Every structure is written in C-alpha cells, then in structure tokens.
N, C-alpha and C positions, 0 to 999 in steps of 0.2 A: 503495499500499498504507499502510494504515494503522501509525503507530506501532508498537501494540501487537502486530501482526502479525512485528514483527523476533524474527531467530533468537535472541537474546541472551536471550529471554524464554521458550523453548521449554523449558530447564531449569528453571525456577520454577514454571512453569505442570504440567511431570511430577514434581516432585519433592511440590508441592501437592496435588496428585491421591494421591499417593503416600501421605502424610500422612493426608487427608480418609480413604482405603479401611481407618484403620486405627484412626481414635477413633470411636467408642462414644457415638452420641447418637440419639434419638428428635425425630421433627418437635413441635416447638412445645418444645422447649428449647434454650437456650445451647449452641452446639458447646462442652462444658470444655476452657478454657485450661491444665488443671492436665494434661489427656489428651495437648492437643498439644507442651506441656512436655515431658512424659514420652518421647514418641516422638521427639523431636528430641535429647533426651539420647541416646538409646539410638543414635539415628541415628550422632548426632558422636562418643559418648564426653565429650561434655561437661557437665561440671554447671551448671545453670541455677538462676540464683537472682535475685529480684527485691526491690527497696524501691522507698521513695517518698521523692522528694524536693521541696521546694518550689524549681520554677527559677527563680522572679522574686527570689530571694537571689542566687542568682549573678550573680556580677560579670565583665566582660571585660575584657582587659590594662589599658584605661587605667582600672579599678574603676568604671566604671558599671554599675550593676543593672538590668534588663529586657531585655537581650541576646538573653536566652535563653527567653523566655515564649513564644517558638510553636516551640519544641522540644520534640515529643513522649517523648521517651525517649532516653536513651546507652545504653550500651551497653560496657562493656571486658572483654575476656579472655586469663586471664596465667594462669601455672603456680604452684598453690598448696599444697604438702604432697604433689609426686608426682601433681598429678591438676590436669586444666583447667578453670577454673572459668569462668564467665561471669555476672557480676553487673551485670544491668540493672536501670536507675536511671528511674522511672518519673516526669512531672511531677503533682504532687501536683494542681497548680491545674486538670489538665484533669479532665471529666467523667468518670464510669466507663467510657461506652461507646468516648470516644478511647483511653482506658488500654489500655482491653481491644484495643482496636487496634494501638495501639503497639507493644503486649507480644509480638502474634505478629507482629509486621510483623520486631523484635529477634531471634524466634528463627527469622524467615525470612532473615535476616543467616546466624545458625550455619548451618541447615542448607543453604542457597548457598553457603557459605564465602566469601561477598563482600564482607568487613571491610577495614577501610583497618590496614595494619600500621605500628606503631610502635615504638619500641625495646622489645622484647621484649613486647610486650602489642598487641591486637587490639582497632581503636574504632570506636564505630559511633554518633552522634547522628542520631535522627529527626526530621527539618522537616515538621511536620503540613502533608500537602498531600492531593490529590486525583488522580485520572487524568490529567482535564480540566484538569489547571496548565503541563502538559507539553508541548512541541511536537518532534517530528523534531529541529530545528536545534538547540534545547535539550539533546537527549541525545548530539547529534553532539560538541557544543562541550563536556560535562560529562560524562568516564566516571561519575563517582559517580553520577550522578542515571540511569544505568543502572543502577546496584546498588539506589540506594533503590526507583526504581521495578519490580525484581526485588521486592524484599523487599515492597513494597506486594502486587503481584499475588500472591505467594503468602497473605499475610494477608488476601485477600480469599476467594479460593477456598478457603482452610483455616475462615475464620469460616463462610461461606456457600458449603457443598459444592454442585457441580451440581445435582443429582437433587433434594433439599429445597429449592435458591433456587427450581429449575424451576415445584415444586409450589407455593414461596409465592406467584407471580408470578401462579400461576391463583387463589389461593383468595383473596388479598388487591388491593384495590383503591386502597388509600393508603401512600405511602411510608413514610410513619410506620407505618403495622404492618408492612411487613416491617422496617424499621427495629428497631423494637422486640422482634420476635418472633426476631433474629439478634442484639438487644445492641450495633449500630452505631450510626450516624448514617446522615442521610438522603445524604450527600456518598460516604458508602462503598458502600450501596444502590445512588448512579447509577453510580459506578466499577464496581461488579459486573457493572450493564446492560449499560455498555461493554465488558467483556471478554467476553462471551456466554456460552451453555453448552451441554451439550451437548445435542445433542436427541433427540427419544426414536427409536428404531426404529422 
C-alpha cells in the first residue's frame, strides 16, 4: 500500500471534496481562494486573515537570517475580542503560484483541525514540499508530517478538483498548460496526478 492510501488521509480527502463542491468556478478560471476562505470560515467559525512578509528577514534563535527561506507560510490562531482569528502570513519571496498553494494549505489546517497547540494559541508553519518528498518511514517517524501532508492533499484537491482536473488532463498535453490553468506549479500538478481522481461512471 502506498502512503497516500493511509487511513489518516481519508478525512483530508472527504473535507476537500466537501469544500470543492461548495466553490463556484468555471473551467478555464482559477478556483477562487476567496471562496475557499469563506467556506472554511463558515465550517470552523474562525475568521481568517492573511498578509505577506519577507521570510528572509526573519532570524532564528541565534540571530541568523535565511533559516525560514523554505517556509511558504505561517499561521497562528488566537482569541481576539470574543472571536477566534487565524492570521496567515505568506512568504513574500515566493511567486504567486506558491503563495496561492500555501494559503490554501493553511486553510486546510483550519478545516482539518490539525495544528500544533501552544500557550493559548495554535500555530502552523508550512515548509514547501511536494508529495514525492515524503516516504512511509518519514510519516511514521514524525506525526507532524502526517498533518502537513493532509493539508497538502486538501490544497491539491481543492485547487484542482476531480472533475475539472480530469478534463484538464484530457484537453492539455503540457504540464505547463495545466499548471497555468489552475494557478499552481508543475510540482503541484504532478502531486495531484499522484493523488488520482474519480473516474467517470
């Protein structure tokens, strides 16, 4: 059995399908991230807000810069004026396609309720990786990677839903064309192919 078939990821697939069915989109247009955010807010009761920050300026505990260059986003959830707010910070050094994926990845953590708990807040940091960079052994050794891959699966399935993704594969020969169609990277398209899609009846 491939690690993508692990039971831990069934919930990510189910919730992604539920969100995808509520998003309004047409073939040839990007799946609107504003719609995804609104749906996740309604599901969770959490207000989501996002901004950009140059992660290259962040310093580690020793005062060195560059330690966070491979992070796509960070998010913390806290109580503010009697409501729960998720603040998503996107790495401004990344291109818009990666930022788009990172935003939906973080929304996936909210929808899946799989964030790390701190002192009165929840925190998530998204390290850029595709589905090919993780093995079964990695997932067994580090449970946080299971949560990260579940959020990746959520983002892949919501940004490239089954029916429209299947149509795109039939109509396009080039990974570049498919990546452009969905506003994602070629690596994301390859990862989505790995996930498979529902066959037509």
